[in-house]
NUZAKE-591390 format. One line per field, with one value per residue: residue number from 1; residue in three letters; x, y, z negated of N, C-alpha, C in turn. Coordinates in steps of 0.2 Angstrom, whole numbers, plus 5000, padded with zeros to 4 digits. Layout:
<pts>
num: c(NUM:...);
residuo: c(ALA:...);
n_px: c(X:...);
n_py: c(Y:...);
n_pz: c(Z:...);
ca_px: c(X:...);
ca_py: c(Y:...);
ca_pz: c(Z:...);
c_px: c(X:...);
c_py: c(Y:...);
c_pz: c(Z:...);
</pts>
This chain:
<pts>
num: c(1:2:3:4:5:6:7:8:9:10:11:12:13:14:15:16:17:18:19:20:21:22:23:24:25:26:27:28:29:30:31:32:33:34:35:36:37:38:39:40:41:42:43:44:45:46:47:48:49:50:51:52:53:54:55:56:57:58:59:60:61:62:63:64:65:66:67:68:69:70:71:72:73:74:75:76:77:78:79:80:81:82:83:84:85:86:87:88:89:90:91:92:93:94:95:96:97:98:99:100:101:102:103:104:105:106:107:108:109:110:111:112:113:114:115:116:117:118:119:120:121:122:123:124:125:126:127:128:129:130:131:132:133:134:135:136:137:138:139:140:141:142:143:144:145:146:147:148:149:150:151:152:153:154:155:156:157:158:159:160:161:162:163:164:165:166:167:168:169:170:171:172:173:174:175:176:177:178:179:180:181:182:183:184:185:186:187:188:189:190:191:192:193:194:195:196:197);
residuo: c(MET:ARG:ILE:GLN:THR:ILE:LEU:ALA:HIS:PRO:LEU:PRO:GLN:SER:PHE:ALA:ALA:ALA:VAL:HIS:ARG:THR:ALA:VAL:SER:ALA:LEU:ARG:ALA:SER:GLY:HIS:GLU:VAL:LEU:GLU:THR:ASP:LEU:TYR:ALA:GLU:GLY:PHE:ALA:PRO:ALA:LEU:THR:VAL:ALA:GLU:ARG:ALA:SER:TYR:PHE:SER:PRO:VAL:TYR:ASP:ALA:SER:ALA:VAL:ALA:CYS:LEU:VAL:GLU:ARG:LEU:ARG:TRP:SER:GLU:GLY:LEU:VAL:PHE:CYS:TYR:PRO:HIS:TRP:TRP:PHE:ASP:GLN:PRO:ALA:ILE:LEU:LYS:GLY:TYR:ILE:ASP:ARG:VAL:TRP:GLY:PRO:GLY:ILE:ALA:PHE:ARG:HIS:ASP:ARG:ASP:GLY:GLY:ARG:ILE:LEU:PRO:LEU:LEU:THR:GLY:LEU:ARG:THR:VAL:ALA:VAL:LEU:THR:SER:PHE:GLY:SER:PRO:TRP:TRP:LEU:THR:GLU:LEU:TYR:MET:ARG:ASN:PRO:ALA:ARG:ARG:ILE:LEU:LYS:ASN:GLY:ILE:LEU:THR:ALA:CYS:ALA:PRO:GLN:ALA:ARG:PHE:HIS:TYR:HIS:ALA:HIS:TYR:ASP:MET:ASP:ARG:SER:THR:GLU:ALA:SER:ARG:LYS:ARG:PHE:LEU:ILE:LYS:VAL:ASP:GLY:ALA:MET:ARG:ARG:LEU:GLY);
n_px: c(5162:5152:5152:5144:5147:5138:5139:5132:5134:5139:5151:5168:5176:5167:5159:5152:5158:5170:5166:5162:5175:5181:5172:5174:5188:5188:5180:5187:5198:5193:5192:5182:5175:5175:5165:5165:5153:5150:5138:5137:5150:5150:5140:5127:5110:5096:5082:5068:5068:5059:5057:5059:5049:5038:5039:5037:5026:5026:5029:5043:5054:5062:5078:5089:5097:5103:5110:5123:5123:5112:5118:5128:5120:5114:5125:5129:5130:5129:5125:5131:5125:5130:5127:5120:5106:5095:5083:5076:5077:5083:5096:5091:5097:5100:5087:5082:5091:5086:5073:5075:5085:5081:5071:5056:5057:5070:5073:5061:5045:5030:5015:5001:4989:4988:4990:5001:5019:5032:5047:5064:5077:5085:5097:5103:5111:5113:5111:5117:5116:5124:5124:5120:5112:5107:5099:5096:5095:5083:5073:5074:5071:5060:5051:5050:5050:5059:5057:5063:5071:5061:5054:5064:5068:5056:5048:5054:5065:5058:5049:5058:5069:5067:5074:5086:5098:5097:5106:5109:5117:5119:5125:5120:5114:5123:5125:5130:5141:5157:5175:5178:5166:5164:5175:5173:5161:5167:5175:5166:5159:5170:5171:5159:5158:5168:5163:5152:5141);
n_py: c(5084:5087:5076:5067:5053:5041:5031:5017:5007:4999:4993:4995:4985:4979:4972:4982:4993:4991:4992:5005:5012:5008:5014:5028:5029:5027:5037:5049:5046:5049:5062:5069:5079:5074:5071:5063:5054:5045:5038:5030:5031:5045:5046:5047:5050:5042:5044:5055:5071:5079:5093:5093:5085:5092:5104:5100:5103:5116:5134:5135:5122:5114:5111:5112:5103:5094:5102:5102:5091:5094:5105:5098:5090:5099:5104:5094:5087:5075:5059:5045:5030:5018:5003:4989:4978:4974:4963:4965:4979:4996:5000:5005:5017:5024:5026:5035:5045:5050:5053:5064:5073:5075:5085:5096:5111:5108:5096:5096:5104:5108:5107:5116:5118:5108:5096:5089:5086:5097:5096:5101:5098:5102:5103:5091:5079:5066:5049:5036:5019:5007:4992:4977:4961:4948:4938:4928:4933:4930:4929:4942:4951:4945:4938:4947:4959:4970:4981:4992:4998:5003:5012:5021:5026:5028:5034:5043:5050:5053:5062:5072:5075:5073:5075:5068:5056:5039:5025:5008:4996:4980:4967:4951:4937:4937:4930:4918:4922:4923:4925:4927:4931:4943:4950:4952:4960:4972:4976:4979:4990:4999:5002:5007:5018:5026:5029:5037:5050);
n_pz: c(5306:5291:5279:5266:5256:5247:5234:5226:5214:5200:5198:5201:5208:5216:5231:5237:5234:5240:5253:5253:5252:5264:5273:5269:5272:5286:5291:5287:5295:5307:5308:5300:5287:5271:5257:5242:5233:5218:5210:5198:5192:5190:5180:5182:5178:5181:5178:5180:5172:5159:5162:5176:5181:5176:5183:5196:5205:5204:5209:5209:5208:5195:5196:5189:5181:5190:5198:5204:5212:5221:5228:5234:5243:5251:5257:5266:5282:5286:5279:5270:5264:5252:5245:5236:5239:5227:5222:5234:5235:5233:5221:5205:5201:5213:5218:5208:5211:5223:5219:5209:5215:5229:5229:5228:5238:5240:5248:5254:5257:5249:5257:5254:5260:5270:5264:5264:5266:5271:5280:5274:5275:5287:5292:5291:5300:5303:5296:5287:5282:5273:5268:5258:5256:5245:5250:5265:5282:5289:5278:5272:5283:5291:5282:5271:5277:5275:5265:5258:5268:5277:5269:5267:5280:5287:5278:5268:5276:5287:5282:5276:5284:5298:5310:5309:5314:5312:5305:5302:5293:5288:5277:5276:5266:5255:5243:5247:5254:5263:5262:5275:5281:5274:5277:5291:5291:5285:5295:5305:5298:5298:5312:5315:5307:5312:5324:5321:5322);
ca_px: c(5155:5153:5148:5144:5146:5135:5140:5127:5136:5143:5158:5173:5179:5162:5159:5149:5164:5175:5162:5162:5181:5182:5169:5178:5194:5186:5177:5192:5203:5190:5192:5176:5176:5171:5164:5163:5148:5149:5133:5138:5156:5148:5136:5120:5104:5091:5075:5066:5067:5052:5057:5059:5042:5033:5039:5037:5021:5026:5032:5050:5056:5068:5083:5096:5101:5106:5112:5129:5121:5108:5123:5131:5115:5113:5132:5130:5127:5128:5125:5132:5123:5133:5124:5117:5099:5093:5076:5074:5076:5089:5097:5087:5101:5099:5080:5082:5094:5081:5067:5077:5089:5077:5064:5052:5061:5077:5072:5054:5041:5023:5010:4995:4983:4987:4990:5007:5025:5036:5054:5068:5084:5085:5104:5106:5111:5114:5111:5119:5115:5129:5121:5120:5107:5109:5095:5097:5092:5076:5069:5074:5068:5054:5046:5049:5050:5064:5053:5067:5073:5055:5053:5069:5068:5049:5045:5059:5068:5053:5046:5063:5074:5065:5079:5092:5099:5097:5110:5108:5121:5118:5128:5114:5116:5129:5125:5134:5146:5164:5180:5178:5160:5165:5180:5169:5157:5171:5177:5160:5158:5175:5170:5153:5160:5173:5158:5147:5141);
ca_py: c(5084:5087:5070:5065:5046:5040:5024:5016:5001:5000:4989:4997:4980:4976:4973:4988:4998:4990:4995:5013:5014:5007:5020:5034:5029:5027:5044:5054:5045:5051:5069:5071:5081:5069:5072:5056:5054:5039:5039:5027:5034:5051:5045:5050:5048:5042:5046:5062:5075:5082:5099:5091:5083:5098:5109:5097:5106:5124:5138:5133:5116:5115:5106:5114:5097:5091:5107:5100:5086:5098:5108:5093:5088:5105:5105:5088:5086:5067:5055:5038:5027:5012:5000:4982:4977:4970:4962:4968:4986:4999:5000:5011:5024:5027:5028:5040:5051:5052:5056:5070:5078:5077:5088:5101:5117:5106:5092:5097:5110:5106:5111:5115:5118:5102:5090:5085:5090:5099:5095:5106:5096:5103:5103:5084:5076:5058:5046:5029:5014:5001:4988:4970:4957:4941:4933:4927:4938:4928:4931:4949:4954:4942:4937:4953:4965:4975:4987:4998:5002:5006:5017:5027:5028:5030:5038:5049:5054:5056:5068:5077:5076:5069:5075:5065:5049:5034:5020:5004:4990:4975:4960:4947:4931:4938:4925:4913:4925:4920:4930:4929:4935:4950:4954:4954:4966:4978:4978:4982:4996:5003:5004:5011:5025:5029:5031:5040:5057);
ca_pz: c(5302:5284:5277:5260:5255:5241:5231:5220:5212:5194:5197:5206:5212:5220:5238:5239:5233:5246:5259:5253:5253:5271:5276:5268:5276:5294:5292:5287:5301:5313:5307:5297:5281:5267:5250:5239:5227:5215:5205:5192:5189:5187:5174:5184:5174:5186:5176:5180:5166:5158:5166:5183:5182:5174:5188:5203:5209:5203:5214:5209:5205:5190:5197:5185:5178:5195:5203:5208:5218:5226:5232:5239:5248:5256:5261:5270:5289:5287:5273:5271:5257:5251:5240:5237:5238:5222:5223:5240:5235:5231:5214:5201:5201:5219:5218:5204:5214:5228:5215:5206:5219:5235:5226:5232:5238:5242:5253:5257:5254:5248:5261:5250:5264:5274:5259:5266:5264:5276:5279:5273:5276:5294:5294:5291:5307:5303:5289:5288:5276:5273:5262:5257:5253:5243:5254:5272:5287:5290:5272:5271:5289:5294:5277:5267:5282:5273:5263:5257:5274:5280:5265:5268:5287:5289:5273:5265:5281:5292:5278:5274:5289:5304:5316:5308:5317:5307:5306:5297:5294:5282:5276:5273:5263:5251:5238:5250:5258:5262:5263:5282:5283:5271:5282:5297:5289:5284:5302:5308:5295:5300:5318:5315:5304:5317:5330:5318:5325);
c_px: c(5157:5148:5149:5143:5143:5135:5136:5129:5140:5150:5163:5176:5173:5163:5157:5154:5169:5172:5163:5169:5183:5178:5172:5184:5193:5184:5182:5197:5200:5189:5186:5178:5172:5171:5161:5158:5148:5144:5134:5144:5154:5143:5129:5115:5098:5084:5074:5066:5060:5052:5056:5051:5037:5033:5038:5032:5021:5030:5040:5052:5062:5073:5090:5100:5105:5108:5118:5127:5116:5113:5126:5127:5114:5119:5132:5126:5126:5129:5126:5131:5127:5130:5121:5110:5098:5085:5073:5073:5083:5090:5093:5090:5100:5092:5079:5086:5089:5075:5069:5081:5085:5071:5061:5057:5068:5076:5066:5050:5034:5019:5003:4989:4982:4988:4996:5013:5029:5044:5059:5076:5085:5093:5107:5105:5111:5114:5112:5118:5120:5127:5122:5114:5109:5105:5097:5093:5084:5071:5068:5070:5061:5049:5045:5048:5054:5060:5057:5070:5067:5054:5058:5069:5061:5046:5049:5062:5064:5050:5051:5068:5073:5070:5085:5092:5100:5101:5110:5113:5121:5122:5122:5118:5122:5130:5129:5139:5153:5169:5180:5172:5161:5170:5177:5165:5161:5174:5172:5159:5164:5173:5164:5154:5164:5169:5153:5147:5134);
c_py: c(5084:5081:5068:5057:5046:5033:5023:5008:5002:4997:4992:4991:4976:4976:4979:4994:4997:4993:5002:5015:5013:5013:5026:5035:5030:5034:5049:5053:5048:5059:5072:5074:5077:5071:5065:5057:5047:5040:5036:5030:5041:5051:5048:5046:5048:5044:5054:5065:5077:5089:5098:5089:5088:5103:5107:5101:5114:5127:5136:5127:5117:5109:5108:5108:5093:5096:5105:5095:5089:5101:5104:5091:5093:5106:5100:5089:5079:5064:5048:5034:5020:5009:4993:4983:4972:4969:4965:4976:4989:4999:5006:5017:5027:5030:5034:5046:5054:5056:5063:5075:5080:5080:5093:5107:5115:5102:5093:5102:5107:5111:5111:5115:5111:5096:5086:5089:5091:5099:5101:5104:5096:5103:5096:5081:5069:5055:5038:5025:5008:4997:4980:4967:4950:4936:4933:4932:4937:4930:4938:4952:4951:4941:4944:4960:4971:4981:4993:5002:5006:5012:5023:5030:5032:5035:5044:5053:5057:5063:5074:5079:5072:5070:5071:5058:5044:5027:5015:4997:4986:4969:4956:4940:4931:4933:4919:4915:4922:4926:4932:4933:4942:4954:4956:4960:4972:4980:4981:4989:5001:5006:5008:5018:5029:5032:5036:5048:5060);
c_pz: c(5295:5281:5270:5259:5248:5239:5225:5218:5205:5193:5203:5210:5216:5227:5241:5239:5238:5252:5259:5254:5260:5275:5275:5272:5284:5295:5292:5293:5307:5313:5304:5290:5276:5260:5247:5233:5224:5209:5198:5188:5187:5182:5176:5181:5179:5185:5177:5173:5165:5162:5173:5185:5181:5180:5195:5208:5208:5209:5214:5205:5201:5191:5194:5183:5183:5200:5207:5214:5223:5230:5237:5245:5253:5260:5266:5277:5290:5280:5274:5264:5257:5245:5241:5237:5232:5222:5229:5240:5233:5224:5211:5201:5207:5220:5214:5207:5219:5224:5212:5211:5226:5233:5230:5232:5240:5248:5257:5254:5254:5253:5258:5254:5268:5270:5261:5264:5271:5275:5278:5274:5284:5296:5293:5298:5308:5296:5291:5281:5277:5267:5263:5254:5251:5247:5261:5276:5287:5284:5271:5277:5291:5288:5273:5271:5279:5271:5261:5263:5277:5276:5266:5275:5288:5284:5271:5271:5286:5288:5277:5279:5295:5310:5315:5311:5311:5309:5301:5298:5287:5283:5273:5270:5259:5246:5241:5255:5258:5263:5271:5284:5280:5275:5288:5296:5288:5290:5305:5305:5297:5307:5319:5312:5309:5323:5327:5320:5325);
</pts>
């Protein structure tokens, strides 16, 4: 499968980067064709440009400033997002990636008559999230109800790639993590990526 991994963390020595390296290694060992995208290393600017916003409801969305990332998205049969949650949400750079790259005519089409959007990422077969939270499981899942996961799965993917299988793996309580807990999560990530299909 053609899989794009997307890392959203500014520090190459971060745990998110270690998760990303583990995922890439396991995916390649399983025979997948892997394309790595590191949003910070590539200097991705998350804010919509004037041209992008002005053309959002035009017949043609101006994605010229992110054409390379659009091409990678269209190439992908699978996506693996690697990032931490900050304030129970994805990093701003990743939100900006969705805003700018998953635009009209790329990830979805406006349905003027029905007032909804129609999916265009029909070749996307699977999406995985490999993430972490500073907070413990109960606070993230029971109290906050994990808003970022719901938005990605029930909002963005349902609208743009409803056929894609969704996989979610999180290391909770990172603020009190140990070498052993991080190692266990990396082993879990390795196994999950070897089974990804």
